[in-house]
N, C-alpha and C positions, 0 to 999 in steps of 0.2 A: 803211225806217227813218226815225225822226224826226230831223229837222236837229240838234236839241239832243244827241240820243244820239250822233249821228255826231260832231258836235264834240267831245264828251267823248272818244271814242274816239281821234279824230285828237289830241286833246290829250295822251292817255296815249302814243301812237306818236311824238309830239314828244318826249317825256320821254325815250322809250327812245333815239331818235335823240341826243338830247344825252348820255345815260348812255355810249353807245357811241362817240359822237364824240370826247369827252373822255378816254376810256379809253387811246387810244395814246399821249398826251402823259403821263398818269399812268404807264402802264407803261413808257415810256422813263426815268424816274426810277428804278423798281426795277430795271429791266435793266442799269443803271449797276452794280449790285452782284449781281446773280443772272443766270446764264446762262438762256436761255430754257426750255429743259426743265425744270429744277427750280423756275423761277417758275411755270410753267403747273401743274406737279404740285401745289405748294402752294396756289396759288389755287383749284383746283379741289378740294381737300379742305376748302378752307374754304367753299366754294359747297355741298358736300354736307352740311355740317353746319348750314348756314344754312336750306337747303332743306327739310331734314327739321324744323328748329325751326319753320318757317313751317306746314308740313303739321300738326304736332302743335298748334300753337296754333289754327289753323282748324277742326279736328276735323272735316275732311271725308273722312278715309280710308275707303275701304271696299274689301273685296278683290276683286280682278280676277277676273273671269270668264274661264274656260279659254281660250274662243276669243279673249281680248284679249292674253293673254300673249305669244305670238309676235309679233304686230304691235307691242307694246310693246318687246321685245327687238330687232326688227329695226329700229325707229325709232331707238332709243337707241345702238345699236352703228354700223349702217349710215349714220345721219345725224348725230347729235351727238357721238359718239365720233371717227369719222372726220374730222369739221370739225376738232375740237380738234387731233387729232394731225397732220392735212395742214397746217392754220394754222400750227402751231410749226414745222414743218420748211420750210415756204414763207416764212415771214418771216426765217428764218435765211438762205436760201438764193437770195434774190431781191431785187429793189430795192423801196424804197417805192412808186415809181411803179408797177410790176407788180401789186403786192399790193393797191393802191388800185383800179387799174382791173378787175382779175378779182374783188374782193369786191362790184363795182358791178354784177357780171353776175348776182347772187342773184336780183333780180326776173324777168329773163329765164329762169334755170333754173326758177324756181317756175312762171312760164307755160307753158314747154314741158312739164313733168312733169304739169301739170294737163290740159294738151290731149292728150297722150299716153294718159293714164288716165282721160280724160273725167270729171274729178272737179268742175271748175268751168269755166264757160264764160269764155272770154277775149274781151271786146269789143276793136273797132277802136281804140277810145279809149284802152285800157288798154295796147295795143300801142304806140300812139304815145306814151303817157305813159313807159313803159319807155325807148322809144329817145331820147326828149328828154332824160330825168334821166340816162341813160349818157352822154349827149354832154356834160350839165352837170358829171358827175364827171371827164371827160377835160379838160376847161377847168380844173377847180381842179387836179388833178395837174399839167398843163403849167403854170399859173401858179405853182404851188409850186416849180418847178424840180427837182421829183421825176425822177429818171432812169428811162427806159424802157430795157430791154435785152433782147437776143434771143441773147446770145452764150453759148456753151457752159455757162459756169459758172452762168447764170442758169436754164438750161433745166429742171432738176429742180426749183427753187424755184417756178417758174412752173407747171410742171405740177402742183405740190401744192397750190398756192392755186387752181388750176382745180378739183382735186377737193374743195377745201375748200368752196368757194362752191356746187358741185353738191349736196355733202353737206348743207350747211344748207338748200338749197332742198328736197331731200329730207325732211329733218327737218320742215321748216316745212308741207309739203304733207301728210304721212303722220300726222303727229300731230294734224290736226283731227279725224278721226272719234273718237280716244280722248277728246277734250274734250266730247264729247256725252253720254259716259257717266261720266266721272270728273272730279273738280275739277282746276282749273289747278295747284292746290298740289300733288296728288297726282303728276300726270303731269309737272310739272316736277322733283319730288324723284325720281323714278323715271329720268327721262332723265339727270339728273347722276350718280345711282348708278351706273347702266350705264357711262356714260362715263368716270368716275373709277375704277371696278374694272378697267376695261381699260386706262386711261392709266398708272395707278400703276406696275404691274409694269415698264412700258418705262421710266418715268422713275426707278426705284429706283437704277441705277449713278450717275447724274449727282446725284441727292438726296444720295447717301453722301458724295461728295467736297466738300460745302459745310460750312464752317464756321460753323455757324447761330448760334454766339454772337457772331459777328464782323458779322452782317448789321446794319447800322443801322436806326434806328426808321423813318426815312423810306421806307426799302425795304419794311418790314413794312406801313405805311401804304398804299402801293401795292399789294402784293399784297392787303390786305385790301379796298381799293375794288374792285380787279378782280375778285375772287372773289363779294363779297357783292352787288356792284351790276351789274357787266358781265355775270357769267354767272349769278347767281341772279336778282336781281330784273329783269335786262332780259331774260332769256328767260321768266320768269314772264308780264311784261306782254306779251311779243311772241306767246306762245301764247293768252294771254286775250283779244287783239285778233284772232288769226286764228279763234277760236271765234266772234267777233262779225261780222266782215266778210269773213271767207275769207283765204286764203293769199296769192293773187295781189296783191289791193290792200294788204294788210298790207305785202307783200315792197316794195313801192315806197317805203316810208318809210326802209329801209335805207340809200336813197341821199341822204338828209339828213345822214347821220353826218358826211361830209366837210367839210360847210360848218361844223359844231361844231368838227371836229379842226382845221381851218385857222385858225379864229377863237382858240381856246385856245393853239395853237401859236404865233400872233402876239401873244396877250396875256402869256403866261408863259414861253415859249422864246424869244421875239424872232424868230421866224421870218417870213419875208416874208409879206405879203399886198397883193396889187395887182389891178389892174383885171381880168385875167383869171379871177382866183379870184371876184371879185364878180360878173361875168358869168356864171359857172359857175353860182354860188349862184342867180341868177335863173333860169337855163334849167332848173335842177331843180326850183325852185318851179314853174315853167311847167308842166313834166310833171306834177307833181302836180295844178295846176289844170285840165289837161287831161281827167284822169281823174275828177275830182271834180264839175266845173262843166258840161264841154262834151261828156261821154259822149253824152247822148241827142242833142243836136243835130249831132254828128258820124256817129253812127249812121244818123240821118234823112238825111242828106245823101248818105251812101254806099249 
């Protein structure tokens, strides 16, 4: 791949990392007024409407071939839906530190799934990049003062977050074959549709308890951003990048999100930003550099 094209893809993934990185800060505002389950249900409905609008405007729809229907349903249900459901329960039941660390395992899960199913080759440089970037995330979490906990009341939430990150890894890997035959707009719309159709029945009891007329405008802006950008636009660009450079390399950019998260938390919420977080950011960028610039050199030495 030419360096110019690669730089463009990396720029897009940097944008995705920014969208997802500032999302927790924006979600915190909305969650002051809405419980997690109704909040997630509404943002998924918004994402559903917007993803189909994007598909209609793109005019790229074509009927699925019969052999692709089952894989689409599996990826949407076992991947994207399970991620949304487990993420919702995980955030509710464990610490921010546990959540951040477990979500940083997405690149490792993608690499393991690719290796087990022999879908993509995993280089030594890629493994080193994953390990180094994970160390950077740990430094950021520790520097943020976010609590780690293995106490009994956090075990369920920790388990849910573990399932969530693996489900997102599954979704990232097995959506790629579909992208060779159908547009990213279409695959995104169907993933969101499947996940929303499965999630909303679970969320209905909690949705019915909310006095929606009393929800302030700022909470609606929070839900709108999270639905349109974090779910719809972010996942659309994520899948587009997977189709271009593969799931393993794309997944590494997941670990750039904490850099934007701590930065926006510092600027808008007054949260701390110290040397450990700055060092963690540098370490994450070092991991990205290993995979991008030093891959061939490392392979040759080994």
